[in-house]
N, C-alpha and C positions, 0 to 999 in steps of 0.2 A: 690826216693828209693822205692827200689823191696821189693812187700810185704812179701817175705822170709827175710828180711831183716830187717825190720818194727816189724815181728813179735820176730824175735831173740833181739831184743830190750825192745820189751815188755817182753818175757821171762827173760831177767835179771833184770827189776825193777818188776816184781810181785814175784820174788827169793829174789830180794832187801827186801818186802814188808813182807814173808813167815817168813824170818831169824830175824823178828822181834815179831815173833808171839812167847810166854813165857808161858810154859807150866802151866795146870789146869787157866787158864783163861775161863772168857767169850765172842766168840768171833763172830761178827757180819760180815758178806760176803755181797758185793752187789752183780751187777752182770754187762754182757761188758764181749768184747774179749779179754780185758788184765786182768780182771778179773778170767777170764777163768783158763788162766796161773799161776795166781798166787793158785788158787783150786788146779791145776798138783802140784804147787808144797810144797804146804800143804801134799796136800795125801803123797807124797816123805817122809816129814818129820815126817809122822805118825807111815811110816814104819821105821822112826830110830826114835821111842819111845817118841813121842808129845801126847799129853794126854790132851784132852782139854774139861772142865767142861762140858759147853754147846757152842751149837753152834746156832745162828740164820741167815735168810740169808730174800732176798728183793726181791729174783725170783724163779721161780721156776724151772728155767732151772738150777741155781746158783744150788739148794736141789737135783736135780736128780745127779748133776755132784756130789757133797759133796758125797750123799748118794751110788755113786758106788764106793764110796774109801773108804767105811767103817765108814764114819759118820752118827750121828745121829742129826736131824737139830730137831730141839726145834722152840716154836714160839715163836715174843717175849712178848705177855702175860704171859709166862710161864719163866721168868728172870724175876727180878727187875730192874737190869742194863745190861748192856753191858759194857767190860772192853776196846774191842779194835774192832773199825770197818775199816774195809780195802775195799776201793769203786775204782769207777772211778769217772770220772766226763767229761759229755757235754765240759763245758768251767771252767776256773780258772783263776784269775787276781794277778795280783801281790801283792794284799792283802789277797791271798788265801781265796778268795770268790768266789762263783761259781754256773753254773748255771749247776740244774742236772732235770732227768727225761725224755731225749730223749726216753726211754725204754715205757714211760706212767706209771712207779710204784713209782713216786713222792711222794707221803703222807707216803706210807711204808717207801723210804729210812729213809725220813725227820724224821719220830718217830724212828725210828731203829739210827741214827744217833745222834739226840736230847737225846738218852737214855744211848748215849755212852762217857765211861771216854776219851777217844783218838779216832782221825780219821784219818785217811793217805789215800790218794785219788793217786791212779796209774793212768798217763794219757802218751799221747806221747806228742810232742812239740805241734803238731799243733793245742790242746787243750789250751794253752798258750797264755795267750795277757793281756798289760798292762791294758785295758779297757774291760769288759764284751761286745763281740761280735762276729756278726756271727752264732747265735744260736738262735735259736727262743724261748722265754719264756715259757715253758709251766703252765697254770693255770689249776686246776682240778674245778670244779664246779659244781653245785646240779640242776639235770637234772631241776625242779621244778620251778627256778627262771635263766635258762643260757638264756633264751633271752634277758632277762633284763642287764644280765650282761658283755652281747657280746653290745646290744646297747651304755652301762655305757664305755666299752672300747674303742669303735668307736670314740665315741664321746670326748674321753680325748684324741686321737688320738696316740692307741697302738695297734693298725695294728693286730687286732684279727682276727685268722682264726679257722675256725672247725678242729679238727685232725679227719681223715674218718678212717675210716675201710675199704675201699672195694667202696662204695656209701652208707656206714651209719656211723654214727659217733663212732669214735672210745669210744669204756665204758669202764674203769675201773675197777680195782679188786674190786673197792667198786659200780660200780655199776651208777657212776658220768662218765661226759663228763671233755673234755681237748679242752680248747678255748690256741692256741698258740698265744703270742705277735711278730709280725714279728720288733720289734725293731733292728736298725742299730747299735745303740749301748747303753749299759746304763749306763750312766754318773753318775748317784747314787740310785746304788740300794738297798740302805737303805732307801729313799724316796718311792722309787716304792713300795718295801717288806710292808712298812710301809703302803700304801695306799693299796693295796690288802689284807693284815690282818685284814682292818677295812673295807672291803666291803662284805657285806651280802650276801650270797651265792656261798662266796670264798671257797674251801674245802682247801686248800693248794697248793701252787704255788713252781716253781723249782727254788726261789734264795737260796741258802745255807751259807749261811751268817754266818762270826765270828762260823763258824761248826770246818773247818777245821784245824787240826795240823800241816799237814806235808803233802808236797806234793813230790811223786817220781816220775820224769819226764824223758823217752825214748826219749831224744834230736834226731833230726834228721842227727846230724852229727857224731852217734853213741856214744856219751857220756851218762851219765844216773848221772841226778844233782837231786841231794834233796833238799827242802827247807822247811823251821820251821818256823811256825806262831810266831813271839815274841807277846807276853802276857805282 
């Protein structure tokens, strides 16, 4: 599929998500190419009279785009909850669990998602697999104990690799490092998440489990598919 066709599908999926945004809510906005189309669609809805109580976002790029369309963007700390968050995902499985953090903002992304009443992901079909696979799992770690974390991950067979920014280690918004785990497949994501949650020095990881409520998928065959999590 050529890029023009792929972008058109992303726009359709983004429009579906934008149509679900109700007046007067507190909205969370993620980042990524599909979310950029969602923000454009949100701008058109604003011109048609959409009014939001607050907007929070997970990236400076999305913040600039929203502000360029006349939205006022607040910090997560300035709201007590988020009604709906629309974001992308690097991978999502049949249970609507996913991997996020390819852009390095996993800690803020998870904080926004965890404080949201509803989470919708918009993705293209290449991101959807029965089992989480084909994308490294980011783990944000404290610099003070990162070497020990890396060694433990190696010993556990998790195939750790430092995320780099040129010749230096990538530094997150919060001043930490990211270790990407190059696993072929994550057969038991809840077990891995539990291990990482209980590992000293790990700030956050990119397993977003039991968080997503609905996925809007732009399929390669030109269709838009929606999947809703069964609670």
